[in-house]
C-alpha positions in Angstrom: -3.4 -9.1 -25.3 -4.2 -6.1 -27.4 -3.8 -2.4 -26.4 -7.6 -2.2 -25.9 -7.7 -5.2 -23.5 -4.8 -4.0 -21.4 -5.6 -2.7 -17.9 -5.4 1.2 -17.9 -3.0 2.3 -15.2 -2.1 5.8 -14.1 0.3 7.2 -11.5 0.2 10.7 -10.0 2.8 12.6 -8.0 1.4 15.1 -5.5 3.4 16.6 -2.6 6.1 14.0 -2.1 9.7 13.5 -3.1 9.2 11.1 -6.1 10.8 8.2 -4.2 7.6 6.2 -4.7 7.9 6.6 -8.5 11.5 5.7 -8.3 10.5 2.5 -6.5 7.9 1.9 -9.2 10.7 2.1 -11.8 12.9 -0.1 -9.6 10.8 -3.1 -10.6 13.4 -3.3 -13.4 12.8 -6.2 -15.7 9.4 -6.9 -14.1 8.2 -3.7 -15.8 8.5 -5.6 -19.1 6.1 -8.2 -17.8 3.8 -5.4 -16.5 3.9 -3.6 -19.9 2.4 -6.7 -21.5 -0.6 -6.4 -19.2 -1.1 -2.6 -18.7 -1.3 0.5 -20.7 0.2 3.5 -18.7 -2.3 6.2 -19.6 -1.1 9.0 -17.3 2.1 9.6 -15.2 4.8 12.1 -14.6 7.0 9.7 -16.5 5.0 10.0 -19.8 3.9 13.1 -21.7 0.1 13.2 -21.2 -1.4 16.5 -20.0 -4.9 15.7 -18.9 -6.0 12.8 -16.7 -8.0 10.4 -18.9 -11.4 8.8 -18.4 -11.9 5.1 -17.6 -8.7 4.4 -15.7 -8.7 0.9 -14.0 -5.9 1.5 -11.4 -4.3 4.8 -10.2 -1.4 4.9 -7.8 -1.0 8.2 -6.1 2.2 9.3 -4.4 2.3 12.3 -1.9 0.0 14.2 0.4 -2.6 16.7 -0.8 -1.1 20.1 -0.1 -2.5 22.6 -2.6 -5.6 23.5 -4.5 -4.3 22.0 -7.8 -3.5 18.7 -6.2 -6.9 18.7 -4.5 -8.7 19.1 -7.8 -6.4 16.4 -9.5 -7.1 13.9 -6.7 -10.9 14.5 -7.0 -10.7 14.1 -10.8 -8.6 10.9 -10.5 -11.1 9.4 -8.0 -14.0 10.2 -10.4 -12.3 8.6 -13.3 -10.6 5.6 -11.6 -12.0 2.2 -10.6 -9.2 1.4 -8.0 -7.3 4.1 -6.3 -4.1 3.3 -4.3 -2.3 5.5 -1.8 1.3 4.9 -2.6 3.8 5.6 0.1 3.7 7.1 3.6 3.0 10.7 2.4 -0.2 9.5 0.6 -1.2 7.2 3.4 -0.5 9.4 6.5 0.7 12.8 5.3 4.2 12.0 6.6 6.9 14.6 6.0 4.6 16.9 4.0 2.2 17.1 6.9 4.9 18.3 9.3 3.9 21.9 8.4 0.4 21.3 9.9 1.7 22.1 13.4 2.2 25.8 12.4 -0.8 28.1 12.9 -2.0 29.1 9.4 0.6 26.7 7.9 -0.3 27.6 4.4 0.8 31.2 4.8 3.8 30.4 7.0 5.2 27.9 4.4 4.7 30.4 1.6 6.3 33.2 3.5 9.3 31.1 4.5 9.8 29.8 1.0 9.2 33.0 -1.0 10.0 36.0 1.1 13.3 37.4 2.2 13.5 38.6 5.8 14.5 42.0 4.5 11.3 42.3 2.3 8.4 40.7 4.2 6.0 43.0 2.2 6.9 41.3 -1.1 4.1 39.5 -2.9 4.2 35.7 -3.2 4.5 34.8 -6.9 1.1 34.2 -8.5 2.3 31.1 -10.3 2.5 29.3 -6.9 -0.6 27.1 -6.4 -2.7 28.1 -3.4 -1.7 25.9 -0.5 -4.3 24.2 1.6 -4.3 25.2 5.2 -3.2 21.7 6.1 -1.5 18.9 4.0 -3.7 15.8 4.1 -3.4 12.1 3.3 -5.5 11.0 0.4 -8.2 9.1 2.4 -9.2 12.4 4.2 -10.3 13.7 0.8 -11.5 10.7 -1.3 -12.2 7.0 -1.0 -9.0 5.0 -1.2 -9.2 1.3 -2.1 -5.7 0.1 -1.2 -2.7 1.4 0.8 0.9 0.7 0.0 2.9 2.2 3.0 6.6 2.7 3.1 9.0 5.6 2.6 9.3 4.6 -0.1 7.5 1.3 -0.5 9.8 -1.4 -2.0 9.6 -2.3 -5.7 8.7 -5.8 -4.6 5.7 -4.6 -2.7 4.5 -2.4 -5.5 4.9 -5.3 -7.9 3.1 -7.7 -5.6 0.0 -5.4 -5.2 -0.1 -4.7 -9.0 0.2 -8.4 -10.0 -2.4 -9.4 -7.5 -4.9 -6.8 -8.7 -4.1 -7.7 -12.4 -4.8 -11.4 -11.5 -8.2 -10.4 -10.0 -7.1 -11.1 -6.4 -7.1 -8.9 -3.4 -3.6 -8.1 -2.2 -3.0 -9.3 1.4 -0.8 -6.7 3.0 -0.5 -8.2 6.5 3.2 -8.9 7.2 4.3 -7.4 3.8 4.6 -3.8 4.6 5.7 -1.3 7.2 5.7 2.5 7.6 8.9 4.4 7.2 
């Protein structure tokens, strides 16, 4: 299989802990088998700055919590044939969405993180991306083709889904996964 015939795969890390990417890497020697079939074209584990065109499969970890992530998710959906929600934050919002119970959670989170109680009039740094009012799971923003729940999902489950898709089959998730 040449580089041009390999399946183009991307991974994205939004608002999550990176545990899903760690599980992806925990496939260990199975990554060698995957590397024969895929070309990793975008990921936090490689040095590519812009999300490419014509991606076959994109796995996205984390909830959508800020404007930059919202734009990245939309761009990935436009440029990807198969988009997969990877992990409970991407599937349900999970821990990231806990802030949603606060009124105006975007401002409450920023103030809690960036302002000292003694200086509540201080400005929030401009380098901080504008938070969305609520953190959201991926399917509330774009069409999601497959879901891999878990916090984090196991390397075995990630490998199963990828190998099924690479073989042209639909992964059967019943009895294979759970939340949490």
